[in-house]
N, C-alpha and C positions, 0 to 999 in steps of 0.2 A: 180821524180816526182810524182811518180804514190804512192809512198809510204809516202810522205808530206801529198798529196791529202786523204789517208787511214787516216792518222793519225787526220787530220784535221778536218774530218769525226767524228772521234771514239770520242775526246778531245774536238771538240766545237759544231758541228753541232746537231749531238745526242743529247747530254745531253739538246742545249738548245731548241730542238724542245720536249724532254722530260718535261724539266720545263714549258713551252707553254701549252703544251696539260695537264699537271696536275692541273697545276692553272686553265685552262678554265672548267676540270670537274668537280675539286673541288667548284668552282664557279657555275657551274650547279645545282649541288647535294646543294647546300645551299638553293634553291627553291623548286626544284624537288623531290619526295619521293621516297627513295631508292626500288623499289619492289625486285630486286634480287642482288643476293652477289656472289663471286667466291665459298664460304662456301656452300651455296645451291646446286651449281653445282657441288659440290666435294660430297656431301652427297646424289645426286639424283645420282651417279656411284655407290656408295659404299654401298647404302642401297635401299630395295624396301619399302621405307616407301609412304605414304600420304603426302600432301602439304599443312599446315594449316598455314596462316598468314594473315592478315588483317592490313593494314596502317593506325595508329591512329594518330591525332593532339597531341601534348604532354598536351593542354589543357585539353583534354579528357581522360588524365590516373590520376588515382590517386596520390595525392601529397606524399601518404603512400608509394607509390610503387616506386616513384624515390627518396624518401629518405631510402628507403630499400636498393636499388641498392648503393647508395655512401655510407649506411654504411657497406655493405658487401663486394662492389669490390674498392672502392675510398675513402678513406676517406677525404682527402686533394684536392676533385675535385674541389670545391669551390675555390681553393687558388694558387694551381698549373698551370705552362703552357705549361701542358700537359704531362710533368715527372715528378714522385714523388723521386726526389734526395735524401729528407731525409729518404724515405722508401729503396732508393739502397743501403743508405752509410750505413743504419742499417741490410742489408743483407749481404752485403760483410764483414761488420765487425763480425757481429755473425759466418760467414762462417771460419773468420782467427782468433777470438781468442776461438769459441766453438767449433769450427769444422762442425757447422750444415751445410748440404746441402744446395747449392744454389736454391732460391726459384725463381719463376715469381711474378716481382713486376709492371705488365702491368696496367696502368692506363686505365680508363673508356674511355678517349681520344686515347691511344695507342690501346686497344680492337676494337673500332669503326672502326679506319684507318686500321687495320689488317683486320678487316673482309670483309670490303667496296670494298677495293681497292687491296688486296692481295688472295693469296690463302694458307695462314696461314702454310706456310712448315717451320720445324725448322730449317732454314739455318740463318747465319751472311749476306748473302745477304737480304734474307726479311726481318729482324731485321733492316736493313739499309733503305730499300724502307719505312719500317712502321714509321720511324723516319720521315721521309722526310713527308711522308703524315698525322702524328699528327702534324709536324710544321702548314701544310697547313689546317686542319681545326680549328686547334686553331686561326689562323690570321682571317682565311675566315667565317667560320662557328661561332663560340664562342659558350660556354657553353651550352647555351638553345637549341640550332639545334645539338650539338654532344651529345647529351643526349636524343632528340627525337627520332634521326636517330639510337641510340644504343638500346631504346626501343624497336623500330619496326624490328631491323635486327638479335637482339644476339637471339641464338638458344636455345629454351625453352624446349625443349622434342625432341622426336623421328618425323624428318618430320616437325617441329613446330619453329616457326619464330615469336617474338614478343608478348609481355606480354599480347596483348589485345588477342591473340589465346590461350594464358595459363590461361589466367581468365577464359574465354568461356570454353574452356575443362576439367578444371578442379574444377571451382567452380561455372560456369554458371551464370557468370555475367559479365559485361563490365569491362574494365579496369579502368574506371572512380569509380566504386562502390569497388574495393577491401579494404580491412582493413588492419590493419597494420600486423597482423599474417600473411594474405594470402599473402599480398608483402613481409614480410620474407620470405616466404614457397618459393617463385616463386626465390626470389634474390638469395638464400641459394644454390637453384642447378644449378644459371648458372656457374658456373666451371664444371659440368659434366652433364649435361643436359641430357644425353645419359643411364648415370649410375644411376640417382637419378628422382625422382618424388614431385612436393611439396605435395603431398597427402603422400608421406613416413612416419610412424613414429617408425625409428630405435633409437637407444639411438644419433647415432653422428648426426642424422638429428634432432632429437629435441633438443641439446645441440646447435646445430649449429642455429636453428631457433630461439631459446631464447636468444644465444648469440647477434642476430644482432636485437630484438627486446628493447633487454635491450640499446644497442648501440644509437639506432635511437635518443633519446632526447638529446644525449649528443655532436651532432656534430654540426658544422655550418655548415650551406647550403646557396646557392647563394638566392640573393635576387628575384628570380622571382618564386623559391619553396615555394607552398601557406601554410599557417599554418595551 
């Protein structure tokens, strides 16, 4: 009897409560700014950084910044449902047929889910939870809110989070005033914000910046992204 009760809790009660709590949490964050994330907590323990971040509504972020992030991180952001299966199939095909290394294919939705709701550990379990949170934010938040949260919680430098903090620190302007080149420079550093900085000028960074600037006019963006 006790064993049956244990399995009931493990297979029914705990999963049910997890679903209820996670749906409630995502619904709350559809309206409430996300001021602190697990990644910020991890960094606070890892490094002795200061802390720079300022929540900025999406309408106060330059459209060039939104376009640069999509061009750099997730070209199909406007059309996928959280997961870019086209990119995943391409990555697997290249690995099988050409022997290329497996690479990350995380969408902006996945990155947002990972940063807001997980500690970002490199485990299969974390990827499973990330997938669940990705489905939820796609259904409850929608693309515009996902982008708003992402641009406010993404790591943009040592102890720095969000594009407003990066714009102020590197270019002495508000996020609303970022031009295309500045936006591309911030976007190119998002995969490695502790290693690169937007004002850097190595061959790699210059090529990456130019590639993003060139790609920006060629992508289809959501209707809410201002021209």
